[in-house]
C-alpha positions as CSV (number, residue, x, y, z in Angstrom):
1,M,1.6,29.0,24.1
2,P,3.2,26.7,21.5
3,N,4.6,28.2,18.4
4,S,2.2,27.5,15.4
5,S,5.1,27.4,12.9
6,T,6.8,24.8,14.9
7,S,3.7,22.7,15.0
8,L,3.3,23.1,11.2
9,N,6.9,22.1,10.6
10,K,6.4,18.9,12.6
11,R,3.3,18.1,10.7
12,M,5.1,18.7,7.4
13,N,8.0,16.5,8.5
14,I,5.6,13.7,9.3
15,V,3.9,14.0,5.9
16,T,7.3,14.1,4.2
17,L,8.4,10.9,6.0
18,T,5.2,8.9,5.4
19,W,4.3,9.6,1.7
20,P,6.7,6.9,0.5
21,I,4.9,4.3,2.6
22,F,1.6,5.3,1.1
23,I,3.0,5.0,-2.4
24,E,4.4,1.6,-1.6
25,V,1.1,0.3,-0.3
26,L,-0.7,1.7,-3.4
27,L,1.8,0.0,-5.7
28,R,1.5,-3.4,-3.9
29,T,-2.2,-3.2,-4.0
30,A,-2.2,-2.4,-7.7
31,L,0.2,-5.3,-8.4
32,S,-2.0,-7.7,-6.4
33,T,-5.1,-6.5,-8.2
34,T,-3.4,-6.8,-11.6
35,D,-2.3,-10.4,-10.8
36,V,-5.8,-11.4,-9.8
37,F,-7.3,-9.9,-13.0
38,M,-4.6,-11.6,-15.2
39,L,-5.1,-15.0,-13.6
40,S,-8.9,-14.9,-13.4
41,G,-9.0,-16.1,-17.0
42,Y,-6.7,-19.0,-16.2
43,S,-7.9,-20.7,-13.0
44,D,-9.8,-20.0,-9.8
45,L,-7.1,-21.9,-7.9
46,A,-4.4,-19.5,-9.2
47,V,-6.5,-16.5,-8.1
48,S,-7.0,-17.9,-4.6
49,A,-3.2,-18.6,-4.4
50,V,-2.4,-15.0,-5.3
51,G,-4.9,-13.8,-2.8
52,V,-3.4,-15.8,0.0
53,V,0.1,-14.8,-0.8
54,S,-0.9,-11.1,-1.0
55,Q,-2.5,-11.3,2.4
56,I,0.6,-12.9,3.9
57,S,2.9,-10.3,2.4
58,F,0.8,-7.4,3.7
59,S,0.9,-8.8,7.2
């Protein structure tokens, strides 16, 4: 029978390793959203350009 504390330690290590990735994705999404809102008053073409660039950078 596997040791439950070992399983819990492995799960905690995965969470410890992945939380910076989630923070980075959240910040990139917030930046793209802010760019779209700021440029929406300027031009629809600028908004579409930022949308395309953000999709390419997330790929």
